[in-house]
N, C-alpha and C positions, 0 to 999 in steps of 0.2 A: 587553229583555236580548238581546244578540246570542249567536251560536253560541259563542265563545270564553268569555264570560262565564258563560254557563250551564255549560260544562264545568267551569269553575273552582269555581262555587259548589255544583254538584250532581254531584261525582265518581261517586256509586253509582248514578246513573240513566243507565243505558246500554243499548243493545241489544245482544243476544247472538244470534248467528246460526251454526248448526250445520249440517253436512252429513253425509251417510252416508260419504263418502269424505274430506271435508276437515276440517281440524282445527278447533278452537273458534275463533270470531272474535268480538271485542268492538268495539263502535261506539258512540261517544257521540251521542245523538239531539240534534237542534235544538230548541229550546224556543219555536219562533216560533208562539205560539198563534194570533195574528192572520192565520196564514197556513195553519193546518190545517183551517179549517172549510169544508163545502160551501158552494156559492153558496146565497144565501139568497133567499126570496121571502115575500110576505105574503099570507094568504088574504083573503076577502072582509069578515072581522072585523078585519082590520088585525092578525092575529097573525102571527110570524114563523114559517116552516116550512122545513124543508131541502127541497133539490130532490132527491127520493129515487128519480127514475126510473134512475139507473145502480145505485145501493145496493140496491135492491130486486130486482135480476137474480138469480135461483137459480143458485148455483155447484154444481159437482159435488164432494162429499165423497168422499174416497178413503183407502184404507188404505195402508201403507208398500209394498206391492206394486203399487200404482195400480189396485186394484179398487174399483169404485165401491159406497159404502156408503150414500149419501143425498144430500140437497141441502140448501142452506141460502142464505139471502140473503148477497149481497156485504158488506152491513154487518155482519152478525151472524158471517161468517166472519173478519173482522178485528179484533172485539172482543177486549179483554182479551189472552190470549196467542194468540189465533187458534185455527182449527179446521181441521186439514188438508184442503186442497183441490187439485184439479187446476189448472195453469198452465202458462204457456209464456214463453219470453224469445226474441227475435228479434234477430239481429245481421246488419245490411245493410252491404255494401260496394259502392264505386262501381267504375269501370273502372280508376283508378288503384290500387286495393286499399285504399283508406282506408275506414274504419269510421264510419258515422253515429252519434253520441251525441246525446242528446236531455236538455234541462234539464226537469225536471217542473214543471208549472204551480204557482203559489202556491196555487191552490184545492185541491190534492191533500192528503186527509187524513192520507197517510204519506208522510214523505220529500217534502216540498214543496220545491223549488228545487235538490234534489239532481240531479246528472248521473247518466245511466243509459245503459242499451243503446238500441239504436234504438227497439225496440218491445217491450211485455210486457202481458199481460192473461190472461183466463180463459175456457175454454170455458164456455158456458152450458148449462144443463139440457137435455140429450139433443143437443147439439152435438157432431159430431166434430171431433177435433183439426184435422184438415186443412181443414175448414170455418172454424173459429175463427181459425186464424193467418193465412189470406188475408184473412178479414172484418176483423180487426183492423189489418192493415197497410195496408188500403184506408182505414179511419176514421181512423188516425192520420197516416199518411204520404202517403195519396192514390196508392198505387203498387201494382203487382202485379209479382211475380217468382218464378222457382222458389225453394223453399226446401229445405233438406237438414236431416234430423235428425242431431244430433251425440250427446247423451247427455241424461239426466234425472237430477236430484238433489233430495234433500229437505232443507228447511232451516226454521228458525224464526228471527225477526228482530224484535226487540221496539222499538217506537218509543214509549217513555216511557209515559205513561197513555192517549195517543191511541188506542192499539191495536198490531197486530202483524201480520206476514206469516207463515204457516205454509202452505208449499206444497210440493207434488211438482212440480217444475218441468221441463218439457221444453225443451231448448235447440235452435234452429234458426239456420242461416246461409244468406245468399243473396247474389247480386250483382245489382245494379239499376243501370241507367241512365237510367230515367225522371225526368222533373223532379218534384221533391217538390212536394206540396201539403198543407202542415202544418196540422194541426187546433190552431188557437191555444188552445182551451179545453183542450186536453191538455197542450201542449208551449209552454213559454216561449220557449226558444232552442234552437239546434241548431247542430252543428259536425262537419267531417270530419276524422278524425284517422288517421295512419298506425300500423298495429299497434305497431310498434317504440315510436313515440312514447306511445302509449297505455301500453305496459308501463312505460314510464319514470315515467309519472304515477301509476300503480298502485302502484308500489314506493316512491314518495316521499311529500312532505308532502301534496300534493294529492289523496291517496288518501282523505282524510275528506270530500272532496265528492262521493264517489260512493255510490250505493245499495249495502247488503249484499249482494243477490243478485247484482248485476252484477259485484262484486269477486268473489265466489266462482266464479261461472261462467267469469270471465275467467282466473282463476289455472289452472283446469283446462283451458280451451281453450288457453292458452299452453303448458302443459306436455304436453298430451296430442294436441292437434289444431292445432298451429302449423303445419304444413306445408298442411293443408287450407285455412287461413285465407289464408296467403301466396299459395297458387296461385290465389286468387280474383282477384288483380292481374295475371294472366297468361293466364287463359283467355279465350277468345272470347265477346262479350257475348252474353246470352241475355235476352229480355224476354217 
């Protein structure tokens, strides 16, 4: 069943995303079950088991004020309606002021094949945010660059029965001219897009192809931080 067929057959199965400032958002989830499973391997008895190396990472649970309240595995944080945890989202721009978009790999448990921001992830247990954002930028894109904090927001987005995102997400932007070294296990495809062109996509029919957290953060960026984003296309390069 493709995405459009699923939307017609199951109009009540949707993902809802709410922010502290943003109004209620509703998104329909894709039902591509063959694309939402983790990579599989077999044990010595021939039994299929999941590759849980990343899913077993301990993430940082927080309250609505971003105070640490505990730790939980990545898999458990995203089960059911999700458990509120600390996260980050990075938007990278090139010398021309274009933003890097990535298409999530088909092996992703949540929102596989959806287009999203340049890089996003979570700090691990006892890992400072500053360390986490640069670690993940290197792991996914193979680059390093200065990053600047913009804001943080809380949201919950449900991906049908597979699970959900429930995050207090810090948003960072940066300008980078390094050559990308894409991690193909995380990213299927990528492209550069001008902010004005992205805004047109976000407000048109193409918006259904984007992840919910990216849509929420971009709306706020375009509304409150547009000058900072557009300035990245005129500033001197920093690497």
